[in-house]
LUMBA-465507 format. One record per atom (N, C-alpha, C, CB): y, z, x. Coordinates in steps of 0.02 Angstrom, whole numbers, padded with zeros to 5 digits, always signed. Each point is the difference from the previous one (the first is absolute). Glycine has a CB too. Example, Ala and Ser with C-alpha at 12.3 -4.5 7.8 and 13.67 -1.06 7.14 Angstrom:
-00284+00390+00660;+00059+00000-00045;+00060+00000+00045;-00059+00062-00095;+00112-00098+00077;+00059+00003+00042;+00055+00037-00039;-00032-00108+00059;
This chain:
-00398-00187+01443;+00000+00042-00059;-00070+00027-00012;+00096-00065-00049;-00096+00128+00035;-00066+00029-00018;-00024-00020-00068;+00027+00096+00071;-00093-00093-00078;-00032-00017-00066;-00004+00065-00043;-00071-00096+00055;+00086+00097-00116;-00004+00059-00041;-00066-00011-00046;+00135+00022+00003;-00178+00024+00003;-00063-00005-00038;-00015+00065-00043;-00045-00079+00094;+00040+00066-00158;-00012+00055-00048;-00076+00010-00001;+00105-00026-00073;-00134+00084+00075;-00070+00015-00015;-00007+00034-00064;-00023+00007+00117;-00005-00052-00164;+00003+00022-00068;-00064-00010-00042;+00117-00025+00011;-00131+00074-00058;-00051-00009-00050;+00014+00060-00049;-00090-00061+00081;+00090+00046-00144;+00019+00058-00048;-00057+00046-00004;+00075-00071-00071;-00134+00056+00093;-00057+00046+00002;+00008+00050+00054;-00074-00086-00043;+00060+00147+00032;-00001+00050+00051;-00063-00002+00035;+00074+00069-00062;-00076-00039+00124;-00063+00007+00040;-00031-00064+00023;-00019+00101-00063;+00059-00154+00073;-00026-00062+00023;+00011-00011+00079;+00022-00045-00119;+00008+00091+00149;+00016-00004+00073;+00068-00023+00014;-00115-00022+00020;+00163+00017-00067;+00069-00017+00016;+00029+00039+00061;+00014-00027-00121;-00011+00091+00115;+00037+00039+00050;-00044-00004+00068;+00055+00085-00094;-00122-00080+00085;-00041-00003+00060;+00020-00067+00038;-00099+00070-00057;+00104-00127+00018;+00019-00064+00030;+00070+00000+00030;-00075-00054-00081;+00122+00084+00040;+00066+00001+00024;+00007+00032+00072;+00035+00005-00121;-00063+00056+00121;+00006+00041+00061;-00034-00035+00059;+00003+00107-00069;-00067-00125+00056;-00040-00024+00055;+00016-00075+00024;-00088+00079-00045;+00111-00115-00002;+00020-00070+00017;+00068+00005+00043;-00058-00051-00112;+00100+00097+00092;+00064+00015+00038;-00020+00020+00070;+00065+00039-00106;-00110+00012+00111;-00019+00024+00064;-00030-00053+00046;-00016+00107-00055;-00031-00151+00023;-00033-00052+00039;+00050-00056+00020;-00109+00028-00060;+00156-00042+00019;+00054-00050+00019;+00035+00030+00059;+00017-00047-00120;+00001+00110+00115;+00035+00033+00056;-00034+00000+00063;+00048+00065-00078;-00115-00051+00077;-00038-00006+00063;-00004-00067+00029;-00064+00090-00039;+00072-00139-00005;-00002-00073+00018;+00071-00022+00022;-00096-00024-00085;+00140+00080+00093;+00069-00017+00026;+00046-00032-00046;-00050-00010+00103;+00041+00016-00168;+00046-00021-00050;+00041+00065-00021;-00079-00100-00039;+00142+00084+00026;+00044+00060-00023;-00002+00001-00073;+00080-00005+00097;-00102+00063-00127;-00016+00007-00066;+00042+00054-00032;-00113-00042+00024;+00136+00033-00088;+00030+00051-00041;-00045+00005-00061;+00120-00020+00043;-00139+00082-00059;-00041+00017-00058;+00047+00033-00052;-00107+00016+00071;+00112-00045-00129;+00040+00035-00056;-00050+00032-00047;+00098-00085+00005;-00091+00150-00012;-00041+00034-00051;+00035+00001-00064;-00054+00070+00083;+00031-00114-00130;+00032-00004-00066;-00047+00026-00058;+00067-00100+00044;-00107+00152-00023;-00046+00028-00048;+00017+00077-00003;-00095-00092+00024;+00115+00118-00083;+00020+00072-00008;-00051+00048+00030;+00062-00030-00104;-00129+00006+00110;-00049+00046+00028;+00009+00011+00067;-00075-00033-00077;+00116-00009+00115;+00019+00006+00069;-00059+00008+00046;+00104+00048-00037;-00162-00079+00022;-00057+00005+00043;+00009-00036+00066;-00067+00010-00099;+00102-00067+00098;+00010-00037+00064;+00043+00043+00049;-00007-00114-00062;+00055+00152+00031;+00042+00039+00043;-00041+00056+00030;+00101-00028-00069;-00143+00065+00032;-00041+00054+00031;-00054-00030+00044;+00022+00075-00099;-00048-00131+00077;-00052-00033+00044;+00025-00019+00070;-00051-00044-00103;+00114+00038+00111;+00027-00014+00068;+00029+00064+00030;+00027-00120-00033;-00048+00176+00005;+00020+00064+00034;+00065+00025-00014;-00069-00030+00085;+00107+00006-00137;+00061+00024-00020;-00004+00052-00054;+00042-00106+00034;-00011+00161-00025;-00007+00054-00055;+00049-00020-00059;-00028+00098+00088;-00006-00110-00141;+00037-00026-00060;+00051+00049-00024;-00099-00065-00033;+00086+00134+00041;+00046+00052-00022;+00066-00006+00044;-00101+00079-00039;+00099-00108+00096;+00056+00005+00046;+00042-00066-00005;-00068+00080+00080;+00044-00127-00122;+00037-00066-00005;+00065+00014-00040;-00111-00072+00002;+00164+00060+00033;+00067+00008-00031;+00026-00063-00028;+00024+00089+00078;-00040-00149-00050;+00026-00061-00029;-00058-00052+00012;+00131+00028+00024;-00143-00068-00074;-00051-00050+00007;+00006-00057-00053;-00074+00090+00046;+00018-00116-00068;+00004-00056-00042;+00039+00010-00067;-00107-00030+00052;+00106+00093-00073;+00038+00014-00058;+00074-00013+00007;-00084+00082-00025;+00115-00059+00078;+00069-00011+00017;+00015-00070+00013;+00004+00108+00042;-00057-00144-00012;+00009-00071+00013;+00007-00041-00065;-00066+00015+00106;+00023+00003-00152;+00001-00035-00066;+00065+00017-00043;-00131+00003+00002;+00159+00060+00014;+00053+00021-00039;+00070-00024+00035;-00076+00101-00044;+00067-00134+00102;+00058-00026+00043;+00046+00056+00013;-00007-00114-00048;-00017+00179+00061;+00042+00054+00014;+00006+00012+00074;-00031+00049-00108;-00010-00084+00147;-00001+00010+00075;-00016-00061+00035;-00033+00113-00014;+00055-00124+00073;-00015-00061+00040;-00077+00007+00015;+00124-00011+00055;-00164-00043-00073;-00071+00002+00012;-00018+00018+00075;-00011-00086-00093;+00056+00063+00140;-00015+00017+00070;-00002+00072+00012;+00051-00101+00033;-00011+00136-00073;+00000+00075+00007;-00059+00038-00027;+00117-00011-00007;-00161-00024-00026;-00062+00028-00034;-00059-00016+00045;+00048-00015-00120;-00039-00029+00172;-00061-00016+00042;-00020+00050+00047;+00029-00110-00009;-00096+00130+00007;-00021+00051+00051;-00053-00035+00045;+00023+00103-00080;-00028-00083+00142;-00046-00028+00047;-00065+00038-00013;+00091-00030+00088;-00149-00003-00079;-00067+00033-00009;-00035+00004+00070;-00012-00046-00124;-00043+00082+00125;-00033+00003+00060;-00044-00066+00017;+00002+00128-00019;-00005-00171-00034;-00032-00063+00010;+00043-00048+00039;-00061+00019-00104;+00037-00050+00160;+00047-00042+00039;+00028-00055-00038;-00059+00028+00097;+00124-00041-00094;+00036-00058-00029;+00004+00008-00078;-00041-00078+00097;+00022+00138-00128;+00006+00008-00072;+00055+00048-00021;-00120-00026-00007;+00165+00001-00036;+00051+00045-00027;-00017+00007-00075;+00093-00037+00086;-00060+00088-00114;-00023+00014-00068;+00065+00018-00041;-00121+00042+00039;+00126-00069-00102;+00051+00025-00045;-00044+00046-00050;+00086-00109+00011;-00085+00175-00005;-00045+00044-00038;+00017+00006-00073;-00017+00061+00103;-00034-00036-00138;+00011+00010-00074;+00005+00077-00009;-00067-00109-00038;+00093+00128-00023;+00010+00071-00013;-00015+00002-00076;+00089+00026+00097;-00113+00026-00122;-00019+00013-00071;+00055-00020-00046;-00072+00094+00035;+00139-00093-00014;+00051-00021-00043;-00006-00068-00027;+00065+00074+00060;-00105-00113-00022;-00007-00073-00012;-00025-00008-00076;-00028-00027+00130;-00005+00075-00153;-00029+00004-00070;+00052-00020-00050;-00077+00092+00033;+00136-00066-00022;+00058-00008-00046;+00036-00066+00003;+00013+00119+00011;-00028-00160+00043;+00039-00061+00009;-00005-00049-00060;-00020+00015+00124;-00042-00021-00153;-00005-00051-00051;+00045+00017-00059;-00117-00024+00036;+00126+00088-00052;+00045+00019-00056;+00070-00009+00022;-00080+00082-00046;+00097-00067+00109;+00069-00006+00022;+00025-00072+00005;-00018+00105+00062;-00029-00149-00049;+00020-00071+00017;+00007-00039-00071;-00065+00002+00122;+00035+00031-00175;-00013-00044-00058;+00068-00031-00029;-00106+00075-00027;+00164-00036+00034;+00059-00032-00027;+00040-00037+00050;+00003+00087-00082;-00028-00089+00145;+00041-00034+00055;-00008-00078-00010;-00017+00100+00086;+00073-00131-00070;-00002-00074-00001;-00040-00026+00059;+00113-00004-00058;-00151-00052+00050;-00037-00026+00053;-00053+00055+00029;+00103-00079+00025;-00127+00122-00066;-00042+00053+00028;-00061-00022+00036;+00041+00068-00088;-00065-00129+00078;-00060-00023+00037;+00015-00024+00069;-00049-00031-00107;+00118+00030+00122;+00023-00025+00068;+00025+00058+00045;+00033-00111-00053;-00043+00173+00030;+00029+00055+00043;-00027+00003+00069;+00015+00062-00099;-00082-00069+00105;-00036+00004+00063;+00012-00063+00046;-00088+00071-00061;+00093-00126+00028;+00016-00064+00038;+00069+00006+00032;-00070-00071-00080;+00118+00094+00038;+00068+00003+00028;+00005+00052+00058;+00046-00035-00114;-00083+00088+00101;+00008+00055+00052;-00035-00019+00068;+00004+00088-00097;-00059-00126+00094;-00033-00010+00066;+00010-00070+00031;-00085+00082-00037;+00125-00123+00001;+00014-00067+00029;+00020+00002+00069;+00032-00037-00107;+00010+00087+00129;+00025+00000+00070;-00048+00025+00049;+00110+00016-00042;-00171+00011+00020;-00047+00026+00048;-00046-00052+00028;+00007+00107-00057;-00021-00160+00019;-00052-00046+00021;+00006-00028+00070;-00009-00028-00116;+00079+00023+00137;+00006-00029+00072;-00019+00048+00052;+00091-00069-00036;-00101+00135+00021;-00022+00050+00049;-00073+00010+00005;+00104+00054-00019;-00145-00092-00022;-00072+00011+00003;-00035-00066-00008;+00011+00115-00046;-00079-00110+00069;-00042-00059-00011;-00031-00001-00071;-00024-00002+00124;+00009+00063-00144;-00029+00007-00069;+00031+00063-00030;-00112-00059+00031;+00125+00054-00098;+00018+00055-00040;-00054+00004-00055;+00127-00011+00026;-00164+00068-00027;-00052+00010-00049;+00025+00048-00050;-00091-00023+00082;+00080+00013-00146;+00017+00041-00053;-00061+00027-00037;+00104-00065-00009;-00118+00133+00012;-00053+00028-00035;+00020+00015-00073;-00043+00046+00108;+00016-00084-00155;+00019+00006-00070;-00036+00055-00039;+00025-00120+00005;+00008+00142-00062;-00032+00053-00042;-00052-00035-00039;+00104+00074-00009;-00158-00033-00011;-00052-00031-00042;+00021-00011-00074;-00085+00054+00076;+00132-00094-00085;+00026-00017-00067;+00035-00069+00002;+00015+00124-00027;+00002-00150-00029;+00037-00065+00000;+00073+00019-00023;-00109-00078-00028;+00133+00134+00041;+00067+00023-00019;+00056-00030+00043;-00054+00105-00040;+00112-00072+00030;+00060-00027+00032;-00002+00006+00078;+00063+00032-00105;-00100+00019+00130;-00007+00001+00072;-00036-00054+00029;+00005+00112-00010;-00066-00130-00022;-00035-00059+00025;+00036-00064-00008;-00099+00059-00024;+00134-00061-00035;+00039-00061-00014;+00053-00009+00063;-00013+00016-00138;+00048+00039+00154;+00048-00005+00053;-00035-00026+00065;+00068+00096-00052;-00127-00067+00067;-00036-00020+00061;-00014-00074-00003;-00052+00113+00011;+00026-00138-00063;-00020-00070-00007;+00062-00046+00002;-00102+00035-00067;+00159-00009+00043;+00064-00045+00002;+00024-00002+00070;+00037+00029-00118;-00049+00026+00155;+00028+00003+00069;-00043-00036+00050;+00053+00108-00028;-00118-00117+00012;-00050-00023+00047;-00005-00076+00007;-00060+00103-00026;+00036-00127+00083;-00011-00072+00008;-00074-00013-00026;+00085-00010+00105;-00126+00059-00098;-00070-00008-00025;-00029+00065-00018;-00016-00098+00069;-00049+00092-00097;-00030+00059-00022;-00078+00000+00020;+00089+00006-00095;-00110+00050+00120;-00072+00011+00016;-00030+00040-00059;+00021+00001+00128;-00074-00023-00157;-00033+00034-00058;-00066+00031+00026;+00050-00084-00087;-00058+00147+00095;-00060+00031+00015;-00048+00005-00059;+00063+00060+00086;-00127-00080-00081;-00046-00002-00054;-00063+00039+00025;+00046-00115-00047;-00061+00170+00012;-00062+00040+00023;-00060-00039-00024;+00057+00116-00007;-00111-00111+00047;-00062-00028-00011;-00037+00042-00051;-00002-00049+00115;+00022+00060-00174;-00028+00044-00044;-00003-00037-00073;+00044+00104+00074;-00079-00068-00119;-00013-00030-00068;+00052-00030-00033;-00075+00075-00010;+00139-00038+00003;+00055-00025-00037;+00051-00040+00041;-00017+00095-00075;-00006-00120+00133;+00044-00029+00049;+00050-00049-00029;-00090+00015+00082;+00066-00060-00120;+00045-00056-00026;+00039+00023-00059;-00079-00086+00038;+00062+00143-00066;+00036+00020-00059;+00072+00016+00015;-00105+00042-00046;+00151-00065+00013;+00072+00011+00012;+00027-00049+00049;-00013+00119-00023;-00026-00159+00059;+00025-00047+00047;+00038-00052-00032;-00091+00023+00069;+00068-00046-00126;+00033-00053-00041;+00073+00023-00021;-00116-00038-00045;+00119+00102+00028;+00067+00028-00020;+00046+00000+00062;-00052+00076-00091;+00024-00058+00148;+00044+00002+00057;+00021-00070+00022;-00054+00106+00035;+00008-00156-00041;+00018-00066+00020;+00051-00031-00053;-00116-00012+00060;+00112+00038-00122;+00051-00024-00051;+00069+00032+00017;-00091-00012-00091;+00091+00075+00114;+00060+00028+00019;+00031-00033+00061;-00041+00103-00049;+00002-00122+00095;+00021-00038+00060;+00028-00065-00022;-00085+00054+00071;+00052-00093-00117;+00027-00063-00025;+00069+00010-00034;-00118-00041-00016;+00126+00097-00025;+00063+00006-00033;+00055+00019+00049;-00059+00031-00104;+00039+00007+00159;+00047+00021+00051;+00024-00068+00040;-00060+00126+00011;+00013-00169-00003;+00014-00066+00032;+00048-00039-00038;-00110-00001+00047;+00098+00001-00117;+00038-00040-00041;+00071+00024-00013;-00105-00031-00046;+00113+00098+00042;+00065+00033-00020;+00037+00026+00059;-00048+00032-00109;+00012+00007+00156;+00042+00033+00050;-00011-00028+00072;-00003+00104-00074;-00056-00127+00089;-00010-00017+00072;-00043-00062+00007;+00010+00121+00030;+00015-00178-00039;-00039-00062+00005;-00035-00012+00067;+00078-00046-00080;-00055+00085+00131;-00028-00005+00069;-00063+00040+00007;+00114-00017+00046;-00130+00058-00095;-00060+00048+00009;-00064-00040+00005;+00058+00093-00067;-00098-00076+00117;-00064-00029+00014;-00056+00048-00008;+00054-00077+00075;-00117+00060-00086;-00051+00048+00007;-00028-00006+00071;-00027-00004-00123;+00037+00052+00163;-00020+00000+00070;-00077-00006+00000;+00104+00072+00038;-00136-00032-00082;-00072-00003-00001;-00027+00061-00040;-00003-00063+00113;-00062+00054-00139;-00037+00050-00029;-00040+00034+00053;-00003-00060-00106;+00003+00126+00107;-00036+00037+00059;-00059+00038-00038;+00114+00018+00083;-00174-00032-00062;-00054+00041-00030;-00009+00062+00039;-00057-00100-00042;+00056+00160+00009;-00003+00065+00035;-00061+00042-00027;+00131-00003+00017;-00147+00053+00020;-00056+00046-00019;-00065-00037-00011;+00083+00076-00052;-00095-00122+00102;-00063-00035-00005;-00060+00031+00030;+00067-00092-00002;-00122+00096-00037;-00062+00031+00030;-00054-00052-00003;+00030+00119-00036;-00048-00145+00095;-00052-00053+00003;-00061+00015-00031;+00046-00033+00096;-00063+00098-00099;-00066+00019-00030;-00005-00007-00077;-00010+00079+00096;+00075-00084-00128;-00005-00003-00072;+00005-00069-00023;+00048+00110-00010;-00095-00122-00039;+00001-00068-00028;+00064-00017-00035;-00120+00008-00011;+00149+00047-00024;+00063-00010-00035;+00055-00018+00048;-00038+00080-00087;+00046-00050+00148;+00053-00020+00045;-00008-00075+00018;+00006+00120+00047;-00064-00142-00036;-00014-00073+00015;+00018-00044-00056;-00092+00033+00072;+00075-00011-00132;+00018-00041-00061;+00077-00008-00010;-00108+00042-00054;+00141+00017+00066;+00075-00003-00009;+00029-00049+00053;+00006+00123-00045;-00027-00120+00110;+00021-00045+00047;-00010-00075-00019;-00023+00091+00080;-00038-00104-00102;-00016-00067-00027;+00043-00023-00057;-00112+00023+00034;+00122+00022-00080;+00041-00012-00060;+00072-00016+00017;-00073+00077-00064;+00104-00033+00105;+00070-00012+00020;+00008-00061+00039;+00019+00116+00000;-00066-00132+00047;+00006-00062+00041;-00013-00063-00047;-00041+00064+00109;+00001-00058-00158;-00014-00056-00048;+00066-00020-00036;-00122+00041-00017;+00156+00016-00006;+00060-00012-00038;+00061-00014+00034;-00048+00065-00073;+00054-00037+00134;+00062-00001+00039;+00000-00031+00071;+00022+00099-00065;-00084-00126+00080;-00018-00029+00064;+00054+00007+00056;-00072-00080-00066;+00121+00035+00071;+00047+00000+00054;+00049+00059+00005;-00012-00119-00009;+00016+00151-00049;+00046+00059+00002;-00029+00062+00027;+00054-00047-00094;-00119+00048+00105;-00032+00060+00024;+00003+00008+00080;-00075-00008-00105;+00094+00067+00126;-00003+00010+00072;-00071-00005+00024;+00100+00071-00005;-00109-00097+00066;-00066-00004+00030;-00019+00074+00018;+00020-00123+00047;+00019+00163-00028;-00011+00069+00023;-00017+00041-00065;+00082-00012+00103;-00137+00052-00105;-00019+00042-00051;+00003+00069+00027;-00071-00088-00054;+00101+00132+00016;+00005+00073+00027;-00061+00038-00027;+00132+00000+00002;-00172+00022+00043;-00061+00036-00016;+00012+00074-00017;-00059-00080+00073;+00012+00107-00115;+00006+00072-00010;-00014+00039+00062;-00032-00017-00114;+00074+00065+00134;-00005+00029+00064;+00024+00073-00001;+00014-00114+00050;-00055+00164-00037;+00018+00067-00003;+00061+00018+00042;-00117+00021-00023;+00121-00052+00085;+00058+00015+00046;+00067-00019-00039;-00074-00024+00112;+00069-00031-00144;+00056-00031-00037;+00028+00054-00056;-00054-00127+00020;+00008+00158-00054;+00019+00046-00050;+00026+00070+00034;-00089-00058-00083;+00062+00070+00145;+00019+00066+00030;+00075-00006+00030;-00131+00028+00032;+00143-00086-00006;+00066-00010+00042;+00062+00028-00037;-00048-00107+00053;+00059+00096-00114;+00062+00020-00033;+00010+00076-00002;-00008-00104-00069;-00049+00139+00065;+00005+00079-00004;+00024+00023+00071;-00101+00014-00090;+00101-00055+00139;+00025+00024+00068;+00070-00031+00011;-00121+00008+00050;+00145-00045-00103;+00067-00031+00007;-00003-00057+00055;+00057+00114-00035;-00111-00147+00039;-00007-00053+00048;-00025-00063-00028;-00018+00083+00080;+00034-00144-00049;-00031-00060-00021;-00072-00004+00031;+00116-00058-00011;-00154+00016-00010;-00068-00003+00024;+00000-00026+00076;-00043-00022-00124;+00097-00012+00142;+00004-00023+00071;+00007+00059+00046;+00052-00108-00036;-00012+00160+00020;+00007+00058+00042;-00054+00045-00008;+00115-00012-00005;-00141+00016-00057;-00055+00050-00017;-00068-00017+00033;+00058+00020-00109;-00077-00082+00103;-00062-00019+00029;+00002-00080+00008;-00062+00106-00053;+00087-00123+00112;+00013-00071+00013;-00066-00040+00002;+00104+00032+00065;-00159+00004-00056;-00065-00036+00010;-00036-00010-00065;-00009+00048+00114;+00033-00023-00166;-00034+00009-00066;+00002-00074-00031;+00039+00134-00018;-00086-00139-00032;-00003-00065-00041;+00068-00012-00031;-00124+00015-00026;+00155+00041-00002;+00059-00008-00038;+00059-00026+00045;-00042+00092-00080;+00043-00071+00139;+00053-00022+00047;-00016-00075+00019;+00018+00123+00049;-00078-00141-00037;-00014-00067+00013;+00019-00049-00057;-00090+00045+00072;+00074-00020-00135;+00015-00040-00060;+00072-00012+00000;-00092+00047-00065;+00134+00006+00069;+00073-00008-00010;+00034-00038+00059;-00002+00109-00068;-00024-00104+00128;+00021-00039+00055;-00015-00078-00010;-00019+00104+00072;-00037-00115-00102;-00022-00067-00016;+00049-00027-00058;-00129+00027+00035;+00145+00012-00080;+00044-00021-00056;+00069-00014+00030;-00065+00071-00087;+00091-00028+00132;+00068-00011+00032;-00001-00065+00039;+00020+00127+00009;-00073-00141+00025;-00005-00064+00039;-00003-00059-00045;-00057+00058+00092;+00023-00051-00151;-00005-00054-00048;+00076-00014-00029;-00131+00035-00031;+00160+00020+00018;+00069-00006-00030;+00047-00038+00047;-00016+00110-00062;+00013-00087+00126;+00044-00029+00050;-00015-00071+00007;+00009+00105+00059;-00069-00125-00053;-00027-00072+00009;+00029-00039-00063;-00116+00036+00065;+00111-00007-00124;+00015-00035-00059;+00081-00014-00001;-00105+00057-00063;+00140-00012+00097;+00075-00005-00005;+00034-00033+00063;-00004+00103-00074;-00039-00135+00113;+00024-00030+00063;+00045-00060-00015;-00104+00038+00060;
């Protein structure tokens, strides 16, 4: 059975989508079969893998609505071993539409239960909020990766996210684990970056991934070409960082 991992943080711009896309591509290159679910209305993971968002006819919106078999929404990507359930701008409306549904937090879990046997890993790219979409992802997941940027307000909001995870564990998904905290956008020349790394390690020691994602121009360029960093520039620091993260994740889940 494949492991379902949500990549979540209600703060925007911390590297959630960058991590979702490039971790998926790195796991794929390491010969793991991966499904990436884009559960963010901004659909950046979809366009980041070279899929034209305008042309998406069925995706995570229909999956959450239970109006289509999830298997029929899966598209192959140019990344080896990586499939995608794309997102569409319609996803914005899902929170309002699910509000009156019974068991609304379990819609994603129910929909993707049957897919886990076909993949080694299912990654869910969450929206930058703690709304119903993220709640669905956390209820469906076995674990969660939390990207934290090495910037001034890094730890702000982290408490809130950890409380949300606790209440999901208590009410909806007792099996939910924290896979790890991932430090992103690290710049070794900045004292601040180093302070954040120390601070996070001091508070969360064992929970922090050894791999740190460094600031890297190639990493920011790749999405505009609809490519993962692995296919855009396999020799870059960004590619090395994400391959190292993928190896760490595989090792951890042996």
